[in-house]
PDB file with one MODEL, atoms N, CA, C and O in Angstrom:
MODEL        1
ATOM      1  N   MET A   1     -63.226 142.372 -20.035  1.00  0.00           N
ATOM      2  CA  MET A   1     -63.035 142.593 -18.794  1.00  0.00           C
ATOM      3  C   MET A   1     -63.589 143.955 -18.557  1.00  0.00           C
ATOM      4  O   MET A   1     -64.665 144.347 -18.105  1.00  0.00           O
ATOM      5  N   SER A   2     -62.307 144.676 -19.091  1.00  0.00           N
ATOM      6  CA  SER A   2     -62.039 145.861 -19.409  1.00  0.00           C
ATOM      7  C   SER A   2     -60.949 146.454 -20.103  1.00  0.00           C
ATOM      8  O   SER A   2     -60.322 145.515 -20.595  1.00  0.00           O
ATOM      9  N   ALA A   3     -60.622 147.098 -20.277  1.00  0.00           N
ATOM     10  CA  ALA A   3     -60.022 148.869 -20.846  1.00  0.00           C
ATOM     11  C   ALA A   3     -58.595 147.745 -19.540  1.00  0.00           C
ATOM     12  O   ALA A   3     -57.705 146.982 -19.917  1.00  0.00           O
ATOM     13  N   TYR A   4     -58.782 147.937 -18.824  1.00  0.00           N
ATOM     14  CA  TYR A   4     -57.422 147.328 -17.889  1.00  0.00           C
ATOM     15  C   TYR A   4     -57.066 145.790 -17.774  1.00  0.00           C
ATOM     16  O   TYR A   4     -56.410 145.303 -16.854  1.00  0.00           O
ATOM     17  N   GLU A   5     -57.607 145.091 -18.863  1.00  0.00           N
ATOM     18  CA  GLU A   5     -56.613 143.449 -19.225  1.00  0.00           C
ATOM     19  C   GLU A   5     -55.174 143.302 -19.313  1.00  0.00           C
ATOM     20  O   GLU A   5     -54.421 143.832 -20.131  1.00  0.00           O
ATOM     21  N   ALA A   6     -54.873 142.464 -18.307  1.00  0.00           N
ATOM     22  CA  ALA A   6     -53.419 142.512 -18.154  1.00  0.00           C
ATOM     23  C   ALA A   6     -52.947 141.094 -19.563  1.00  0.00           C
ATOM     24  O   ALA A   6     -53.585 140.108 -19.931  1.00  0.00           O
ATOM     25  N   GLN A   7     -51.306 141.751 -20.088  1.00  0.00           N
ATOM     26  CA  GLN A   7     -50.785 141.705 -21.330  1.00  0.00           C
ATOM     27  C   GLN A   7     -50.487 139.988 -20.615  1.00  0.00           C
ATOM     28  O   GLN A   7     -50.589 139.874 -19.393  1.00  0.00           O
ATOM     29  N   PRO A   8     -50.127 138.736 -21.473  1.00  0.00           N
ATOM     30  CA  PRO A   8     -49.393 137.607 -21.127  1.00  0.00           C
ATOM     31  C   PRO A   8     -48.061 138.517 -20.325  1.00  0.00           C
ATOM     32  O   PRO A   8     -47.569 139.578 -20.708  1.00  0.00           O
ATOM     33  N   GLY A   9     -47.668 137.641 -19.018  1.00  0.00           N
ATOM     34  CA  GLY A   9     -46.498 137.637 -18.603  1.00  0.00           C
ATOM     35  C   GLY A   9     -46.288 139.225 -17.951  1.00  0.00           C
ATOM     36  O   GLY A   9     -45.464 139.802 -17.242  1.00  0.00           O
ATOM     37  N   ARG A  10     -47.621 139.554 -18.685  1.00  0.00           N
ATOM     38  CA  ARG A  10     -47.431 141.356 -17.717  1.00  0.00           C
ATOM     39  C   ARG A  10     -48.750 141.899 -17.192  1.00  0.00           C
ATOM     40  O   ARG A  10     -49.690 142.338 -17.856  1.00  0.00           O
ATOM     41  N   PRO A  11     -48.600 141.748 -15.423  1.00  0.00           N
ATOM     42  CA  PRO A  11     -50.004 141.891 -14.549  1.00  0.00           C
ATOM     43  C   PRO A  11     -50.214 143.502 -14.559  1.00  0.00           C
ATOM     44  O   PRO A  11     -49.341 144.361 -14.681  1.00  0.00           O
ATOM     45  N   THR A  12     -51.111 143.611 -14.455  1.00  0.00           N
ATOM     46  CA  THR A  12     -51.252 145.062 -14.004  1.00  0.00           C
ATOM     47  C   THR A  12     -52.246 145.456 -12.833  1.00  0.00           C
ATOM     48  O   THR A  12     -53.397 145.474 -12.398  1.00  0.00           O
ATOM     49  N   MET A  13     -50.611 145.825 -12.622  1.00  0.00           N
ATOM     50  CA  MET A  13     -51.524 146.409 -11.084  1.00  0.00           C
ATOM     51  C   MET A  13     -51.808 148.027 -10.260  1.00  0.00           C
ATOM     52  O   MET A  13     -51.083 149.021 -10.220  1.00  0.00           O
ATOM     53  N   PHE A  14     -53.269 147.749  -9.619  1.00  0.00           N
ATOM     54  CA  PHE A  14     -54.114 148.695  -9.646  1.00  0.00           C
ATOM     55  C   PHE A  14     -53.378 149.285  -8.097  1.00  0.00           C
ATOM     56  O   PHE A  14     -53.292 148.621  -7.064  1.00  0.00           O
ATOM     57  N   THR A  15     -52.928 150.621  -8.289  1.00  0.00           N
ATOM     58  CA  THR A  15     -52.455 151.374  -7.229  1.00  0.00           C
ATOM     59  C   THR A  15     -52.246 152.747  -6.743  1.00  0.00           C
ATOM     60  O   THR A  15     -51.823 153.541  -7.584  1.00  0.00           O
ATOM     61  N   THR A  16     -52.491 153.248  -5.379  1.00  0.00           N
ATOM     62  CA  THR A  16     -52.166 154.708  -5.069  1.00  0.00           C
ATOM     63  C   THR A  16     -51.155 155.018  -5.187  1.00  0.00           C
ATOM     64  O   THR A  16     -50.215 154.313  -5.554  1.00  0.00           O
ATOM     65  N   SER A  17     -51.137 156.249  -4.874  1.00  0.00           N
ATOM     66  CA  SER A  17     -49.921 157.153  -4.533  1.00  0.00           C
ATOM     67  C   SER A  17     -49.014 156.417  -3.274  1.00  0.00           C
ATOM     68  O   SER A  17     -47.898 155.916  -3.137  1.00  0.00           O
ATOM     69  N   TRP A  18     -50.153 156.666  -2.505  1.00  0.00           N
ATOM     70  CA  TRP A  18     -49.576 156.766  -0.894  1.00  0.00           C
ATOM     71  C   TRP A  18     -49.359 155.369  -0.404  1.00  0.00           C
ATOM     72  O   TRP A  18     -48.571 155.015   0.474  1.00  0.00           O
ATOM     73  N   CYS A  19     -50.499 154.343  -1.378  1.00  0.00           N
ATOM     74  CA  CYS A  19     -50.328 152.511  -0.124  1.00  0.00           C
ATOM     75  C   CYS A  19     -48.521 152.178  -0.338  1.00  0.00           C
ATOM     76  O   CYS A  19     -47.704 152.411  -1.229  1.00  0.00           O
ATOM     77  N   GLY A  20     -48.492 151.696   0.649  1.00  0.00           N
ATOM     78  CA  GLY A  20     -46.556 151.667   1.663  1.00  0.00           C
ATOM     79  C   GLY A  20     -46.323 150.483   0.765  1.00  0.00           C
ATOM     80  O   GLY A  20     -45.427 150.276  -0.053  1.00  0.00           O
ATOM     81  N   TYR A  21     -47.948 149.345   1.335  1.00  0.00           N
ATOM     82  CA  TYR A  21     -47.980 148.263   0.540  1.00  0.00           C
ATOM     83  C   TYR A  21     -47.538 147.865  -0.780  1.00  0.00           C
ATOM     84  O   TYR A  21     -46.936 146.867  -1.178  1.00  0.00           O
ATOM     85  N   CYS A  22     -48.123 149.211  -1.535  1.00  0.00           N
ATOM     86  CA  CYS A  22     -47.993 148.957  -3.270  1.00  0.00           C
ATOM     87  C   CYS A  22     -46.308 149.229  -3.339  1.00  0.00           C
ATOM     88  O   CYS A  22     -45.452 148.583  -3.942  1.00  0.00           O
ATOM     89  N   ALA A  23     -46.205 150.147  -2.690  1.00  0.00           N
ATOM     90  CA  ALA A  23     -44.915 150.798  -2.420  1.00  0.00           C
ATOM     91  C   ALA A  23     -43.752 149.009  -2.562  1.00  0.00           C
ATOM     92  O   ALA A  23     -43.107 148.491  -3.474  1.00  0.00           O
ATOM     93  N   ARG A  24     -43.942 148.769  -1.600  1.00  0.00           N
ATOM     94  CA  ARG A  24     -42.851 147.006  -1.536  1.00  0.00           C
ATOM     95  C   ARG A  24     -43.278 146.342  -2.019  1.00  0.00           C
ATOM     96  O   ARG A  24     -42.665 145.279  -1.920  1.00  0.00           O
ATOM     97  N   LEU A  25     -44.608 146.249  -2.939  1.00  0.00           N
ATOM     98  CA  LEU A  25     -44.859 145.021  -3.608  1.00  0.00           C
ATOM     99  C   LEU A  25     -43.738 145.788  -5.047  1.00  0.00           C
ATOM    100  O   LEU A  25     -42.904 145.180  -5.717  1.00  0.00           O
ATOM    101  N   LYS A  26     -44.130 147.287  -5.143  1.00  0.00           N
ATOM    102  CA  LYS A  26     -43.675 147.370  -6.858  1.00  0.00           C
ATOM    103  C   LYS A  26     -41.935 147.009  -6.662  1.00  0.00           C
ATOM    104  O   LYS A  26     -41.307 146.518  -7.600  1.00  0.00           O
ATOM    105  N   GLY A  27     -41.182 147.370  -5.130  1.00  0.00           N
ATOM    106  CA  GLY A  27     -39.876 147.016  -5.295  1.00  0.00           C
ATOM    107  C   GLY A  27     -39.803 145.790  -4.913  1.00  0.00           C
ATOM    108  O   GLY A  27     -38.614 145.736  -5.226  1.00  0.00           O
ATOM    109  N   GLN A  28     -40.013 144.719  -4.503  1.00  0.00           N
ATOM    110  CA  GLN A  28     -40.066 143.933  -4.710  1.00  0.00           C
ATOM    111  C   GLN A  28     -39.884 142.951  -6.376  1.00  0.00           C
ATOM    112  O   GLN A  28     -39.057 142.063  -6.578  1.00  0.00           O
ATOM    113  N   LEU A  29     -41.077 143.542  -7.509  1.00  0.00           N
ATOM    114  CA  LEU A  29     -41.515 142.639  -8.495  1.00  0.00           C
ATOM    115  C   LEU A  29     -40.431 143.575  -9.135  1.00  0.00           C
ATOM    116  O   LEU A  29     -39.904 142.930 -10.042  1.00  0.00           O
ATOM    117  N   GLN A  30     -39.971 144.616  -9.058  1.00  0.00           N
ATOM    118  CA  GLN A  30     -39.118 145.216  -9.845  1.00  0.00           C
ATOM    119  C   GLN A  30     -36.783 143.707  -9.614  1.00  0.00           C
ATOM    120  O   GLN A  30     -35.980 143.078 -10.304  1.00  0.00           O
ATOM    121  N   ARG A  31     -37.107 144.149  -8.013  1.00  0.00           N
ATOM    122  CA  ARG A  31     -35.470 143.349  -8.333  1.00  0.00           C
ATOM    123  C   ARG A  31     -35.387 141.769  -8.354  1.00  0.00           C
ATOM    124  O   ARG A  31     -34.486 141.055  -7.914  1.00  0.00           O
ATOM    125  N   SER A  32     -37.004 141.282  -9.216  1.00  0.00           N
ATOM    126  CA  SER A  32     -37.986 139.697  -9.125  1.00  0.00           C
ATOM    127  C   SER A  32     -37.016 140.236 -11.088  1.00  0.00           C
ATOM    128  O   SER A  32     -36.282 139.457 -11.696  1.00  0.00           O
ATOM    129  N   GLY A  33     -37.395 141.759 -11.602  1.00  0.00           N
ATOM    130  CA  GLY A  33     -37.485 141.659 -12.696  1.00  0.00           C
ATOM    131  C   GLY A  33     -38.798 141.307 -13.788  1.00  0.00           C
ATOM    132  O   GLY A  33     -38.803 140.914 -14.954  1.00  0.00           O
ATOM    133  N   ILE A  34     -39.926 141.658 -12.787  1.00  0.00           N
ATOM    134  CA  ILE A  34     -41.046 141.005 -13.115  1.00  0.00           C
ATOM    135  C   ILE A  34     -41.466 142.447 -13.500  1.00  0.00           C
ATOM    136  O   ILE A  34     -41.589 143.392 -12.721  1.00  0.00           O
ATOM    137  N   GLU A  35     -41.645 142.449 -14.708  1.00  0.00           N
ATOM    138  CA  GLU A  35     -42.269 143.968 -15.062  1.00  0.00           C
ATOM    139  C   GLU A  35     -44.367 143.402 -14.527  1.00  0.00           C
ATOM    140  O   GLU A  35     -44.972 142.397 -14.153  1.00  0.00           O
ATOM    141  N   TRP A  36     -44.696 145.061 -14.898  1.00  0.00           N
ATOM    142  CA  TRP A  36     -46.534 145.188 -14.879  1.00  0.00           C
ATOM    143  C   TRP A  36     -46.669 146.208 -15.578  1.00  0.00           C
ATOM    144  O   TRP A  36     -45.756 146.433 -16.373  1.00  0.00           O
ATOM    145  N   THR A  37     -47.738 147.087 -15.533  1.00  0.00           N
ATOM    146  CA  THR A  37     -48.135 147.841 -16.048  1.00  0.00           C
ATOM    147  C   THR A  37     -48.720 148.343 -15.246  1.00  0.00           C
ATOM    148  O   THR A  37     -49.745 147.683 -15.075  1.00  0.00           O
ATOM    149  N   GLU A  38     -48.687 149.192 -14.589  1.00  0.00           N
ATOM    150  CA  GLU A  38     -49.774 150.577 -13.746  1.00  0.00           C
ATOM    151  C   GLU A  38     -50.476 151.100 -14.048  1.00  0.00           C
ATOM    152  O   GLU A  38     -50.577 151.650 -15.145  1.00  0.00           O
ATOM    153  N   VAL A  39     -51.497 151.109 -12.819  1.00  0.00           N
ATOM    154  CA  VAL A  39     -52.842 151.768 -13.267  1.00  0.00           C
ATOM    155  C   VAL A  39     -53.393 152.626 -11.353  1.00  0.00           C
ATOM    156  O   VAL A  39     -53.726 151.878 -10.434  1.00  0.00           O
ATOM    157  N   ASP A  40     -53.376 153.406 -11.264  1.00  0.00           N
ATOM    158  CA  ASP A  40     -53.460 154.749 -10.019  1.00  0.00           C
ATOM    159  C   ASP A  40     -54.870 154.596 -10.143  1.00  0.00           C
ATOM    160  O   ASP A  40     -55.425 155.075 -11.132  1.00  0.00           O
ATOM    161  N   ILE A  41     -55.480 154.034  -9.328  1.00  0.00           N
ATOM    162  CA  ILE A  41     -57.153 154.316  -9.322  1.00  0.00           C
ATOM    163  C   ILE A  41     -57.905 155.543  -8.727  1.00  0.00           C
ATOM    164  O   ILE A  41     -59.121 155.701  -8.621  1.00  0.00           O
ATOM    165  N   GLU A  42     -56.524 156.671  -8.234  1.00  0.00           N
ATOM    166  CA  GLU A  42     -57.012 157.423  -7.945  1.00  0.00           C
ATOM    167  C   GLU A  42     -57.125 158.826  -9.143  1.00  0.00           C
ATOM    168  O   GLU A  42     -57.532 159.986  -9.205  1.00  0.00           O
ATOM    169  N   THR A  43     -56.509 157.860  -9.907  1.00  0.00           N
ATOM    170  CA  THR A  43     -56.708 159.377 -11.288  1.00  0.00           C
ATOM    171  C   THR A  43     -57.421 158.532 -12.367  1.00  0.00           C
ATOM    172  O   THR A  43     -58.153 159.093 -13.182  1.00  0.00           O
ATOM    173  N   HIS A  44     -57.271 157.523 -12.385  1.00  0.00           N
ATOM    174  CA  HIS A  44     -59.242 156.599 -13.304  1.00  0.00           C
ATOM    175  C   HIS A  44     -59.862 155.577 -12.391  1.00  0.00           C
ATOM    176  O   HIS A  44     -59.723 154.445 -11.928  1.00  0.00           O
ATOM    177  N   PRO A  45     -61.032 157.210 -12.416  1.00  0.00           N
ATOM    178  CA  PRO A  45     -62.059 156.281 -11.213  1.00  0.00           C
ATOM    179  C   PRO A  45     -62.825 155.233 -12.101  1.00  0.00           C
ATOM    180  O   PRO A  45     -64.051 155.257 -11.990  1.00  0.00           O
ATOM    181  N   ASP A  46     -62.141 154.091 -13.179  1.00  0.00           N
ATOM    182  CA  ASP A  46     -63.334 153.169 -13.683  1.00  0.00           C
ATOM    183  C   ASP A  46     -62.285 152.633 -13.505  1.00  0.00           C
ATOM    184  O   ASP A  46     -62.727 151.486 -13.431  1.00  0.00           O
ATOM    185  N   ALA A  47     -60.807 152.474 -13.318  1.00  0.00           N
ATOM    186  CA  ALA A  47     -59.790 151.783 -12.490  1.00  0.00           C
ATOM    187  C   ALA A  47     -60.283 151.350 -11.192  1.00  0.00           C
ATOM    188  O   ALA A  47     -60.081 150.183 -10.855  1.00  0.00           O
ATOM    189  N   ALA A  48     -60.831 152.055 -10.514  1.00  0.00           N
ATOM    190  CA  ALA A  48     -61.420 151.777  -8.906  1.00  0.00           C
ATOM    191  C   ALA A  48     -62.229 151.098  -9.097  1.00  0.00           C
ATOM    192  O   ALA A  48     -62.241 150.178  -8.279  1.00  0.00           O
ATOM    193  N   ASP A  49     -63.379 151.033 -10.178  1.00  0.00           N
ATOM    194  CA  ASP A  49     -64.349 150.080 -10.305  1.00  0.00           C
ATOM    195  C   ASP A  49     -64.144 148.423 -10.086  1.00  0.00           C
ATOM    196  O   ASP A  49     -64.553 147.520  -9.357  1.00  0.00           O
ATOM    197  N   VAL A  50     -63.154 148.663 -11.312  1.00  0.00           N
ATOM    198  CA  VAL A  50     -62.505 147.508 -11.545  1.00  0.00           C
ATOM    199  C   VAL A  50     -62.065 147.025  -9.832  1.00  0.00           C
ATOM    200  O   VAL A  50     -62.759 146.148  -9.319  1.00  0.00           O
ATOM    201  N   VAL A  51     -61.596 147.273  -9.500  1.00  0.00           N
ATOM    202  CA  VAL A  51     -60.336 147.210  -8.372  1.00  0.00           C
ATOM    203  C   VAL A  51     -61.376 146.557  -7.634  1.00  0.00           C
ATOM    204  O   VAL A  51     -61.265 145.364  -7.352  1.00  0.00           O
ATOM    205  N   ALA A  52     -62.950 147.614  -7.105  1.00  0.00           N
ATOM    206  CA  ALA A  52     -64.082 147.014  -6.486  1.00  0.00           C
ATOM    207  C   ALA A  52     -64.515 145.768  -6.756  1.00  0.00           C
ATOM    208  O   ALA A  52     -64.075 144.986  -5.913  1.00  0.00           O
ATOM    209  N   SER A  53     -65.504 145.001  -7.950  1.00  0.00           N
ATOM    210  CA  SER A  53     -65.422 143.709  -8.352  1.00  0.00           C
ATOM    211  C   SER A  53     -64.889 143.083  -8.437  1.00  0.00           C
ATOM    212  O   SER A  53     -65.348 141.955  -8.616  1.00  0.00           O
ATOM    213  N   LEU A  54     -62.968 143.364  -8.359  1.00  0.00           N
ATOM    214  CA  LEU A  54     -62.651 142.091  -8.068  1.00  0.00           C
ATOM    215  C   LEU A  54     -62.051 141.930  -6.506  1.00  0.00           C
ATOM    216  O   LEU A  54     -60.985 141.408  -6.179  1.00  0.00           O
ATOM    217  N   ASN A  55     -63.132 142.577  -5.594  1.00  0.00           N
ATOM    218  CA  ASN A  55     -62.549 142.445  -4.216  1.00  0.00           C
ATOM    219  C   ASN A  55     -63.883 142.769  -3.322  1.00  0.00           C
ATOM    220  O   ASN A  55     -64.086 143.593  -2.430  1.00  0.00           O
ATOM    221  N   GLY A  56     -64.489 142.037  -3.775  1.00  0.00           N
ATOM    222  CA  GLY A  56     -66.042 142.482  -2.951  1.00  0.00           C
ATOM    223  C   GLY A  56     -66.660 143.530  -2.768  1.00  0.00           C
ATOM    224  O   GLY A  56     -67.367 143.659  -1.768  1.00  0.00           O
ATOM    225  N   GLY A  57     -66.517 144.600  -3.779  1.00  0.00           N
ATOM    226  CA  GLY A  57     -67.024 146.065  -3.235  1.00  0.00           C
ATOM    227  C   GLY A  57     -65.762 146.655  -2.581  1.00  0.00           C
ATOM    228  O   GLY A  57     -65.972 147.861  -2.705  1.00  0.00           O
ATOM    229  N   ASN A  58     -64.488 146.517  -1.912  1.00  0.00           N
ATOM    230  CA  ASN A  58     -63.840 147.255  -1.524  1.00  0.00           C
ATOM    231  C   ASN A  58     -62.695 147.431  -2.202  1.00  0.00           C
ATOM    232  O   ASN A  58     -62.093 146.390  -2.463  1.00  0.00           O
ATOM    233  N   GLN A  59     -62.279 148.307  -2.519  1.00  0.00           N
ATOM    234  CA  GLN A  59     -61.046 149.200  -3.291  1.00  0.00           C
ATOM    235  C   GLN A  59     -59.757 148.967  -2.855  1.00  0.00           C
ATOM    236  O   GLN A  59     -59.068 149.966  -2.649  1.00  0.00           O
ATOM    237  N   THR A  60     -59.103 147.488  -2.600  1.00  0.00           N
ATOM    238  CA  THR A  60     -58.019 147.608  -2.157  1.00  0.00           C
ATOM    239  C   THR A  60     -57.144 147.866  -2.825  1.00  0.00           C
ATOM    240  O   THR A  60     -57.370 148.349  -3.935  1.00  0.00           O
ATOM    241  N   VAL A  61     -55.913 147.650  -2.413  1.00  0.00           N
ATOM    242  CA  VAL A  61     -54.622 148.146  -3.289  1.00  0.00           C
ATOM    243  C   VAL A  61     -53.100 147.864  -2.643  1.00  0.00           C
ATOM    244  O   VAL A  61     -52.360 148.629  -2.024  1.00  0.00           O
ATOM    245  N   PRO A  62     -52.932 146.514  -3.018  1.00  0.00           N
ATOM    246  CA  PRO A  62     -52.610 146.439  -4.437  1.00  0.00           C
ATOM    247  C   PRO A  62     -53.037 145.085  -4.369  1.00  0.00           C
ATOM    248  O   PRO A  62     -52.683 144.158  -3.639  1.00  0.00           O
ATOM    249  N   THR A  63     -54.331 145.213  -5.788  1.00  0.00           N
ATOM    250  CA  THR A  63     -54.833 144.300  -6.533  1.00  0.00           C
ATOM    251  C   THR A  63     -54.311 143.984  -8.073  1.00  0.00           C
ATOM    252  O   THR A  63     -54.177 144.933  -8.846  1.00  0.00           O
ATOM    253  N   LEU A  64     -54.156 143.274  -8.300  1.00  0.00           N
ATOM    254  CA  LEU A  64     -52.842 142.879  -9.440  1.00  0.00           C
ATOM    255  C   LEU A  64     -53.411 141.628 -10.426  1.00  0.00           C
ATOM    256  O   LEU A  64     -53.603 140.441 -10.159  1.00  0.00           O
ATOM    257  N   LEU A  65     -53.610 142.428 -11.739  1.00  0.00           N
ATOM    258  CA  LEU A  65     -55.134 141.184 -12.387  1.00  0.00           C
ATOM    259  C   LEU A  65     -53.929 140.569 -13.886  1.00  0.00           C
ATOM    260  O   LEU A  65     -53.367 141.105 -14.841  1.00  0.00           O
ATOM    261  N   PHE A  66     -54.008 139.542 -13.457  1.00  0.00           N
ATOM    262  CA  PHE A  66     -53.473 138.658 -14.459  1.00  0.00           C
ATOM    263  C   PHE A  66     -54.122 138.940 -15.944  1.00  0.00           C
ATOM    264  O   PHE A  66     -54.939 139.826 -16.198  1.00  0.00           O
ATOM    265  N   SER A  67     -53.561 137.965 -16.884  1.00  0.00           N
ATOM    266  CA  SER A  67     -54.470 137.281 -18.366  1.00  0.00           C
ATOM    267  C   SER A  67     -54.322 137.199 -18.755  1.00  0.00           C
ATOM    268  O   SER A  67     -53.946 137.609 -19.853  1.00  0.00           O
ATOM    269  N   ASP A  68     -54.747 135.426 -17.281  1.00  0.00           N
ATOM    270  CA  ASP A  68     -56.552 134.642 -17.564  1.00  0.00           C
ATOM    271  C   ASP A  68     -57.422 135.087 -17.179  1.00  0.00           C
ATOM    272  O   ASP A  68     -58.469 134.449 -17.296  1.00  0.00           O
ATOM    273  N   GLY A  69     -57.444 136.292 -16.580  1.00  0.00           N
ATOM    274  CA  GLY A  69     -58.421 136.796 -15.536  1.00  0.00           C
ATOM    275  C   GLY A  69     -58.949 136.614 -14.536  1.00  0.00           C
ATOM    276  O   GLY A  69     -60.118 136.903 -14.278  1.00  0.00           O
ATOM    277  N   SER A  70     -57.828 135.893 -13.523  1.00  0.00           N
ATOM    278  CA  SER A  70     -58.112 135.533 -11.899  1.00  0.00           C
ATOM    279  C   SER A  70     -56.853 137.176 -11.886  1.00  0.00           C
ATOM    280  O   SER A  70     -56.211 137.775 -12.750  1.00  0.00           O
ATOM    281  N   ALA A  71     -57.013 137.289 -10.713  1.00  0.00           N
ATOM    282  CA  ALA A  71     -56.705 138.609  -9.840  1.00  0.00           C
ATOM    283  C   ALA A  71     -56.016 138.180  -8.233  1.00  0.00           C
ATOM    284  O   ALA A  71     -56.708 137.404  -7.574  1.00  0.00           O
ATOM    285  N   MET A  72     -54.482 138.736  -7.504  1.00  0.00           N
ATOM    286  CA  MET A  72     -54.584 138.650  -6.348  1.00  0.00           C
ATOM    287  C   MET A  72     -54.698 140.049  -5.684  1.00  0.00           C
ATOM    288  O   MET A  72     -54.955 140.973  -6.456  1.00  0.00           O
ATOM    289  N   THR A  73     -54.575 140.284  -4.636  1.00  0.00           N
ATOM    290  CA  THR A  73     -54.965 141.610  -3.606  1.00  0.00           C
ATOM    291  C   THR A  73     -53.873 141.005  -2.195  1.00  0.00           C
ATOM    292  O   THR A  73     -53.900 140.225  -1.243  1.00  0.00           O
ATOM    293  N   ASN A  74     -52.734 142.260  -3.067  1.00  0.00           N
ATOM    294  CA  ASN A  74     -51.409 142.396  -1.886  1.00  0.00           C
ATOM    295  C   ASN A  74     -50.745 140.982  -1.780  1.00  0.00           C
ATOM    296  O   ASN A  74     -50.440 140.306  -0.798  1.00  0.00           O
ATOM    297  N   PRO A  75     -50.614 140.747  -3.253  1.00  0.00           N
ATOM    298  CA  PRO A  75     -49.613 139.198  -3.278  1.00  0.00           C
ATOM    299  C   PRO A  75     -48.245 139.667  -2.786  1.00  0.00           C
ATOM    300  O   PRO A  75     -47.744 140.786  -2.903  1.00  0.00           O
ATOM    301  N   SER A  76     -47.692 138.444  -2.143  1.00  0.00           N
ATOM    302  CA  SER A  76     -45.896 138.211  -2.031  1.00  0.00           C
ATOM    303  C   SER A  76     -45.647 138.213  -3.663  1.00  0.00           C
ATOM    304  O   SER A  76     -46.445 137.850  -4.527  1.00  0.00           O
ATOM    305  N   ALA A  77     -44.051 138.825  -3.869  1.00  0.00           N
ATOM    306  CA  ALA A  77     -43.777 138.558  -5.356  1.00  0.00           C
ATOM    307  C   ALA A  77     -43.198 136.948  -5.887  1.00  0.00           C
ATOM    308  O   ALA A  77     -42.694 136.546  -6.935  1.00  0.00           O
ATOM    309  N   SER A  78     -43.487 136.429  -4.841  1.00  0.00           N
ATOM    310  CA  SER A  78     -43.178 134.396  -4.786  1.00  0.00           C
ATOM    311  C   SER A  78     -44.203 134.530  -5.534  1.00  0.00           C
ATOM    312  O   SER A  78     -44.189 134.302  -6.744  1.00  0.00           O
ATOM    313  N   GLN A  79     -45.216 134.923  -4.871  1.00  0.00           N
ATOM    314  CA  GLN A  79     -46.816 134.889  -5.380  1.00  0.00           C
ATOM    315  C   GLN A  79     -47.247 134.957  -6.996  1.00  0.00           C
ATOM    316  O   GLN A  79     -47.857 134.216  -7.766  1.00  0.00           O
ATOM    317  N   VAL A  80     -46.606 136.228  -7.079  1.00  0.00           N
ATOM    318  CA  VAL A  80     -47.424 136.583  -9.035  1.00  0.00           C
ATOM    319  C   VAL A  80     -46.392 136.202  -9.366  1.00  0.00           C
ATOM    320  O   VAL A  80     -46.561 136.159 -10.584  1.00  0.00           O
ATOM    321  N   ASP A  81     -44.956 135.730  -9.116  1.00  0.00           N
ATOM    322  CA  ASP A  81     -43.646 135.306 -10.291  1.00  0.00           C
ATOM    323  C   ASP A  81     -45.064 133.246 -10.431  1.00  0.00           C
ATOM    324  O   ASP A  81     -45.774 132.776 -11.320  1.00  0.00           O
ATOM    325  N   ARG A  82     -44.707 132.817  -9.016  1.00  0.00           N
ATOM    326  CA  ARG A  82     -45.825 131.662  -9.154  1.00  0.00           C
ATOM    327  C   ARG A  82     -46.809 131.714 -10.196  1.00  0.00           C
ATOM    328  O   ARG A  82     -46.932 130.861 -11.075  1.00  0.00           O
ATOM    329  N   LYS A  83     -47.486 132.720 -10.069  1.00  0.00           N
ATOM    330  CA  LYS A  83     -49.216 132.647 -11.138  1.00  0.00           C
ATOM    331  C   LYS A  83     -48.044 133.340 -12.017  1.00  0.00           C
ATOM    332  O   LYS A  83     -47.827 134.398 -11.427  1.00  0.00           O
ATOM    333  N   LEU A  84     -47.263 133.272 -13.032  1.00  0.00           N
ATOM    334  CA  LEU A  84     -46.647 133.910 -13.465  1.00  0.00           C
ATOM    335  C   LEU A  84     -46.236 132.717 -14.706  1.00  0.00           C
ATOM    336  O   LEU A  84     -46.686 132.342 -15.789  1.00  0.00           O
ATOM    337  N   ALA A  85     -45.219 132.440 -13.895  1.00  0.00           N
ATOM    338  CA  ALA A  85     -44.850 130.541 -14.745  1.00  0.00           C
ATOM    339  C   ALA A  85     -46.134 129.931 -14.526  1.00  0.00           C
ATOM    340  O   ALA A  85     -46.307 129.134 -15.447  1.00  0.00           O
ATOM    341  N   GLU A  86     -47.088 129.930 -13.763  1.00  0.00           N
ATOM    342  CA  GLU A  86     -48.604 129.314 -14.046  1.00  0.00           C
ATOM    343  C   GLU A  86     -48.924 129.525 -15.807  1.00  0.00           C
ATOM    344  O   GLU A  86     -49.076 128.673 -16.682  1.00  0.00           O
ATOM    345  N   LEU A  87     -48.938 130.412 -15.846  1.00  0.00           N
ATOM    346  CA  LEU A  87     -49.569 130.589 -17.338  1.00  0.00           C
ATOM    347  C   LEU A  87     -48.737 131.156 -18.545  1.00  0.00           C
ATOM    348  O   LEU A  87     -49.180 131.734 -19.538  1.00  0.00           O
ATOM    349  N   ARG A  88     -47.387 130.853 -18.227  1.00  0.00           N
ATOM    350  CA  ARG A  88     -46.625 130.978 -19.293  1.00  0.00           C
ATOM    351  C   ARG A  88     -46.959 129.385 -20.277  1.00  0.00           C
ATOM    352  O   ARG A  88     -46.387 129.190 -21.349  1.00  0.00           O
TER     353      ARG A  88
ENDMDL
END
């Protein structure tokens, strides 16, 4: 799909520096012991295009991309954990 494909067990999280929802999710994932790769869409314009393609043209963050190519927009930590368990 793109240079931002997720690794198994480690989703790619598209964020911005000012996004409160991103900060909340990062804290939840950290407390849950879930690792991720972070990509700031403001410093990587091509990543903003990926996010828009996953969200019907909207650059909504946080958007998480998983190793199976699926994505979640503004999920809870438990939703992320369930998805990762499904992919194991």
